C-alpha positions in Angstrom: 9.8 10.7 -16.2 10.7 9.5 -12.7 14.3 8.9 -11.8 15.3 5.3 -11.9 16.6 5.3 -8.3 13.3 6.3 -6.9 11.1 3.8 -5.0 8.3 3.1 -7.4 5.1 1.5 -6.2 5.3 2.3 -2.5 1.9 2.3 -0.7 1.4 5.7 1.0 -1.3 6.8 3.5 -2.1 10.5 3.4 -3.9 11.8 6.4 -5.2 15.4 6.1 -8.6 17.0 7.0 -8.3 19.3 3.9 -10.2 17.7 1.0 -8.3 19.8 -1.6 -4.9 18.8 -0.2 -5.8 15.1 0.0 -7.0 15.2 -3.6 -3.9 17.1 -4.9 -1.5 14.8 -3.1 -3.2 11.7 -4.2 -3.1 12.8 -7.8 0.5 14.0 -7.8 1.9 11.0 -5.8 -0.1 8.5 -8.0 1.3 10.1 -11.1 4.8 9.7 -9.6 4.2 5.9 -9.4 3.1 5.4 -5.9 -0.1 3.8 -4.6 -2.0 6.3 -2.4 -4.7 5.8 0.2 -6.2 8.8 2.0 -7.9 9.5 5.3 -9.6 12.7 6.6 -8.7 12.1 10.3 -6.7 10.0 12.7 -9.7 7.7 13.5 -10.1 6.7 9.8 -6.3 6.3 9.5 -6.3 3.9 12.4 -9.0 1.8 10.8 -7.0 1.6 7.6 -3.8 0.7 9.4 -5.6 -2.3 10.9 -6.4 -3.8 7.5 -3.8 -2.5 5.1 0.0 -2.3 5.0 1.7 1.0 4.2 5.3 1.8 3.3 5.0 5.4 4.6 2.5 7.7 6.3 2.1 11.4 5.5 0.4 13.1 8.4 -1.0 16.6 8.8 -0.4 18.1 12.3 -3.5 20.2 12.7 -6.6 17.9 12.4 -9.8 17.8 14.4 -9.8 15.2 17.1 -6.5 13.5 17.5 -3.8 15.6 15.9 -0.8 14.3 13.8 1.7 14.6 16.6 -0.4 12.5 19.0 -1.0 9.9 16.3 2.7 9.7 15.5 3.6 9.2 19.1 0.9 6.5 19.5 1.9 4.6 16.3 5.6 4.6 17.4 4.7 2.5 20.4 3.6 -0.3 18.0 5.0 0.3 14.6 8.2 1.5 12.8 6.4 2.5 9.6 8.1 5.7 8.3 6.2 8.9 9.0 6.5 12.3 7.3 4.7 15.2 9.0 3.2 18.1 7.2 2.3 21.3 9.0 1.6 25.0 8.5 3.7 25.7 11.6 7.4 26.1 10.9 8.9 27.1 14.2 12.0 25.2 15.3 10.3 23.9 18.4 7.5 22.5 16.3 10.0 20.6 14.1 11.8 19.3 17.1 8.6 18.1 18.7 7.6 16.3 15.6 10.9 14.5 15.4 10.8 13.8 19.2 7.4 12.1 18.8 9.0 9.7 16.3 8.5 11.3 12.8 11.2 10.5 10.2 10.9 13.9 8.5 9.0 17.2 8.8 7.9 19.4 5.9 6.3 22.8 6.4 3.4 24.1 4.3 3.3 25.5 1.7 5.8 23.2 -0.1 6.8 22.3 -3.6 5.4 18.9 -4.6 8.7 17.8 -6.0 10.4 18.5 -2.7 7.8 16.3 -1.0 8.5 13.5 -3.5 12.2 13.8 -2.9 11.7 13.6 0.8 9.5 10.5 0.4 12.0 8.8 -1.8 14.8 9.6 0.8 12.8 8.2 3.6 12.0 5.0 1.7 15.6 4.5 0.8 16.6 4.8 4.4 13.8 2.4 5.4 15.0 -0.1 2.8 11.6 -0.4 1.2 11.6 -3.7 -0.7 10.6 -4.1 -4.3 7.7 -6.3 -5.1 8.7 -10.0 -5.4 9.3 -11.4 -8.8 7.6 -14.7 -7.8 5.6 -16.0 -4.8 4.9 -19.4 -3.3 1.8 -20.6 -1.4 1.4 -24.2 -0.5 2.3 -26.3 -3.5 1.9 -23.3 -5.8 4.5 -21.0 -7.4 3.5 -17.9 -9.3 5.9 -15.9 -11.5 4.4 -12.3 -11.3 6.1 -10.9 -14.5 5.5 -14.0 -16.7 2.0 -14.7 -15.3 3.1 -18.3 -14.9 1.2 -20.4 -12.3 2.5 -23.9 -11.4 1.4 -26.5 -8.9 4.2 -28.8 -7.9 6.0 -27.8 -11.0 3.0 -28.5 -13.3 1.7 -25.4 -15.2 -1.9 -24.3 -14.7 -3.6 -22.1 -17.3 -4.9 -18.7 -16.3 -7.1 -16.3 -18.2 -5.7 -12.8 -18.8 -8.1 -11.5 -16.1 -7.1 -14.2 -13.6 -3.4 -13.5 -14.2 -3.9 -9.8 -13.7 -5.7 -10.3 -10.5 -3.2 -12.8 -9.1 -0.3 -10.5 -10.1 -1.9 -7.6 -8.3 -2.3 -9.6 -5.1 1.1 -11.3 -5.4 2.9 -8.0 -5.6 1.8 -7.4 -2.0 1.8 -10.9 -0.4 0.0 -11.0 2.9 -1.3 -7.5 2.5 -4.9 -6.5 1.9 -5.5 -4.8 -1.5 -8.8 -3.0 -1.7 -11.3 -3.6 -4.5 -10.9 -0.2 -6.1 -7.1 -0.7 -6.4 -7.6 -4.2 -7.8 -10.1 -2.8 -10.4 -7.5 -0.3 -11.5 -4.7 -2.8 -11.7 -6.7 -5.4 -13.6 -8.6 -3.1 -15.9 -11.9 -4.3 -14.5 -14.4 -1.4 -14.9 -16.6 -2.5 -12.0 -15.3 -3.3 -8.5 -18.0 -6.0 -8.4 -16.3 -7.7 -11.3 -13.3 -8.3 -9.0 -15.5 -10.6 -6.8 -16.4 -12.7 -9.9 -12.7 -13.0 -10.9 -11.8 -14.0 -7.3 -14.4 -16.7 -7.3 -13.0 -18.1 -10.6 -9.4 -17.9 -9.4 -10.3 -19.7 -6.1 -11.6 -22.6 -8.1 -8.1 -23.1 -9.6 -5.9 -22.5 -6.5 -8.0 -23.7 -3.6 -8.8 -27.3 -2.7 -12.1 -26.1 -1.3 -13.1 -22.6 -2.7 -15.7 -22.2 0.0 -13.1 -22.3 2.7 -10.1 -20.6 1.1 -6.6 -21.1 2.6 -4.6 -18.8 0.3 -7.0 -16.1 -1.2 -8.7 -14.5 1.7 -11.6 -12.0 1.8 -11.2 -8.9 4.0 -14.8 -8.0 4.6 -15.7 -4.6 3.4 -12.2 -3.8 2.1 -10.8 -6.3 -0.5 -8.7 -9.4 -0.7 -5.2 -10.6 0.2 -3.1 -13.5 -0.9 -1.3 -15.5 1.8 2.0 -16.1 0.2 5.7 -15.6 0.6 8.4 -14.3 -1.8 9.8 -17.2 -3.7 13.6 -17.9 -3.5 15.5 -17.5 -6.7 15.5 -20.6 -9.0 
């Protein structure tokens, strides 16, 4: 069981050209309670960063095309997202170069998975990663994530179990794109296409004009996002 002080539910991006390592890291980190997205190279990682929000990046140094050090330096010019570098090279000058480029930590291969997890948790604590909101507001709407309670101007609106699961999955990451596969996992929908059906039904309840949604947006080719803000305590 994970330690209670660890940062559960962080969204991690693992970038490594080794299929086996990507698969192993995704499985281990997912079992540890994190959401994990993977990319085989820097180009794919950049595409994901344009549409998804991440709490931490795990970058391999040696990749075809743009390497991890170059990607780190480039990202640091526009983002302060935490970065952990993985590399087979363990010379002091390599570690120094990685940190100089803007990495938050540096872990040489091979490594123990538990050490990686502890380093991730330490970085997230330093970065002050926030827990998902208990409730969100959008327009006249307020949604209590834990209770599955949706209200418009204080008046309750009934949701089906599937609609509440979908809204909760989106509300835990307000303003961020959540891909269809992740939504299908969180809502127990066996088919990603079923998510589209549930989104249509949910829009009929929360949008004045479902054909031109204001709150529940489609991110073409990726998934959906809810334009909302964490609700102040009541």
